[in-house]
N, C-alpha and C positions, 0 to 999 in steps of 0.2 A: 147829317148825324141823328141819332133817335131822342127821342126825347128824355128818354130815361138816361141814355149817355152823356147828353148836355145836364139832366140834375145829377148825377152822380161826381162826373167833374166839380157841379156848384160845390157839392158838398165837401170832396175832397182840397179845392182851392181854401174854404173856411176853417174845415179843421186843422189845415195848417197851417191858416193866419192866426189863429186862439192859439197852437204850440207855440208859437215865436213868441207873441207878447205876453203870456203866462210862464214863460221859464224863467225862475227863479233864480236873484246871479247871488254868487256867497261872500257881501260887502266885509267876511274880513277879512276876506282874500285878497279882493279890491286897493283893500284900506292898505297893504300891505307890499303893493304896486305903486308904480307911479299914476299920475294921474292923467297921462294919457293912455295909458289904456282903460282905465276908467272910462273914461270917456266916451271912448271907443267902443266898447262897452256898451251902453247907453246909449250909444248912435243905433249904434245893429241892432238893436230890442226895438229899441225906437220906441220902447217906457218901461220901467221892471218897477217892480216892486220888493223890498222886504221886509219880513213881518220878525217882530219883536215878541216878544211875549206877548201883548193885545194887540197890539197896531202893526194897521198894514200899512208903509210910507210907499208911497207911486214915485218915481223918478219920472219925470218925460227926458227925451231928448237935446234941452238945452243946454251947451257949454256951463251958462255961468251957475247952474243951478248945479248942475256937475261940483262943477268949483270951489262954489260954497258950501255944498255938503262936506269934502276932503278937507277943506277949508276950520271943521266943525264937526272933524271927526273924534268918534268917541272909542279908548281903545274896546271895550268890552263889547260893544256889538257893529261898531268898525266904519259906524257912521252918527250924527249926532242933529241935534234939531236944527241948523243951519239950513236944512230944507226946506223948512216949513215956511 
């Protein structure tokens, strides 16, 4: 394999990982769905983030943290301070 091809493939892998890690999750929608769906979505992403007006809240693929977030949900944004 040529060096140029190897460099191109490495760049392609990095881009795929970045797009997967930076997908926004619609927490309003997830808050209306089951806890199982919420945990599965967070686990699939590895991490996710929610943008509120001025804050960005990061969520990791830890079930207990996702559960805490659902238990402290805020109907306006779908998730509340329990995650922090």
